[in-house]
C-alpha positions, 0 to 999 in steps of 0.5 A: 738511706739504708743501702747506698745506691751505686752511680757509675760516672765516667770522667772523660780524661785522665785523673785530673784536677779539672774533675775537682767537684766530683772528687770533692762531692765524693770525699765530703759526702755530698753524694753520700748524704743523698744516698749515693755511692759514686764510682768513677771510671776515667778514660777518653770520652770516645771509650766512655760513650759506648759504655754509657750507651750500653748501660754500663755507666750512668753518667759521663763528663764530657763535651756538649757538642758530642751529644749533638753528634751522637744523638744525631746518629741515633744514640739517645744521649742527653746533656743534663748539667753544664760544668763549664759555661763555655768551651775551654779551647784556646789558641796559644802561640809564642808572644814573638809571633804576634798572633793577637787576634783571629785575623792574625791567623792568615797564612799561619801553621796551626797545630791541632790534635785532629780534625774532630771534637771541640778543638776543631769546631772552635778553630772553625768558628774562629776562622769564620769570625776572621773571614778566613777559609781553612785553605787560608791557613795550614792545619797540622794534625799533631795529636796531643803534643800542642805544648811541645809543638809550640816550644820547638816551633813546629807550628806557629799556633796551637789549639789547646785548652785555656786551663792546660797548656798555656798554664804549663808553658807560662810556668816554664817562663815562656811568654805566650799570646792566648786567644780564648775560643769561648767568644767565637764558639758559643756552645756550652762546654764540658758537662754531665751527659746521660741517657734517656733511660737513666734520666727516666729515673728522675729521682736518681737523676735529681739526686746526682745532679743536684749533689753535683751542683752543691759540689760545684758551689763548694769548689768555687767557695773552697778551691783549696779543699777541692784541690786536696780532695782531688789528691785522693784520685790524682796520683802525685799531683803537684802544687802547680795544678792548683792554677789549673783549678783556678782557671777552670773555675772561671768557666763555671759561672756566666750571666746565665748561671747568675740568673738560674743557678750553677749547672744550668745550660743556656738554650742560646748556647745550644742553638749557636752550637747546633747552628755551627755544627750544621753550617760546617757540615759536621752534623746533619740533623733536623732535631731541635736543640731541646732534644740534646739537653735539659735543665729539668733535674737541676735545683734553681738558684744554687750559687757559691755564696759564702755562708755567714757564721 
C-alpha cells in the first residue's frame, strides 16, 4: 500500500484498557499491514453518534442496543463486529446486604446512572426475570457515582459494569455480591458500529473489521502485550487496570464465536435484545433484526489459538 488509508474510529468512553484490541492493532501494525492508518477519537457515545452520522467518523465502538434505538428513528447505523458477546452490566452490592439473586431486589433502592442505555435495559430485564415491576423497587438516578453510592450506603445495590466498579471496590477490600446482567439481557454487548454509507465500501469495511478480529485474537493470547500497548493511549494507567482487561476478555468469547469466529454476533441475541426493547416500550419499530447488524465483513474461524513454534 503506497498510501495508507485513514480510518477514523470513535471509542465510546474515556481512554481505557477496555479498548485494548484497538490500541494493540495500531501499535502492532495489524491495521497498518492492511494499508490502514487508524485515528482514534474518545468521547461519550452520545457525542460520537452524530459525528458518525455526519461522516466525520467511520466507525464507533459502543453498545449494540443504541443501533436499534437510532436506526428505529431513521439514522442508518449498523453493527458490524461484536467485541463483547454479552452486555457487561452487573448489579453489585455490599455482601452484608445479602442481595444474591434478582428476587432479592424487592423493596431495595437501586442506583443507576439514568433511565437510559443498556444499564436501564439490563435492570428492566432483571426485574422482569424476578417477576418484579419498577414500582416494587426504588430506582435512584445517581449519574456515574455507583461505586461511591455503594460505599456510602446511599443505595442498596447499583447497576455498573462487571469490568469496572466491582473490580475497583474489591481492590479496596470491600466484599461484594455481583449479579451479571448477561443471563437476563441476552443482547450482544459493545461492538463496532458503522453507517450504511461506510459499509458500501466493502473493501475498507473488510480490512478494518478483519484486522480488528486479528487484534482481538492477539489480545486474548497476549493480554500483557495488549496492556502495554494501551499505556500509549491511556495516561498514567496503574497495574490494577490489568484485572479490568482480564475480566473484559471473558466477554469476547461464547459458544457462538467458537463455532463462527471472534467478532461474530449471534442472531438470537439480536432478536432477544430487540424483543426486550419493544416489550418495555423503549423502541417502536417494525424493522427485522437483520436491519441492525451484519456479520458479512468478518473472516470466519478467527480464534485465539496459540501459534505452535
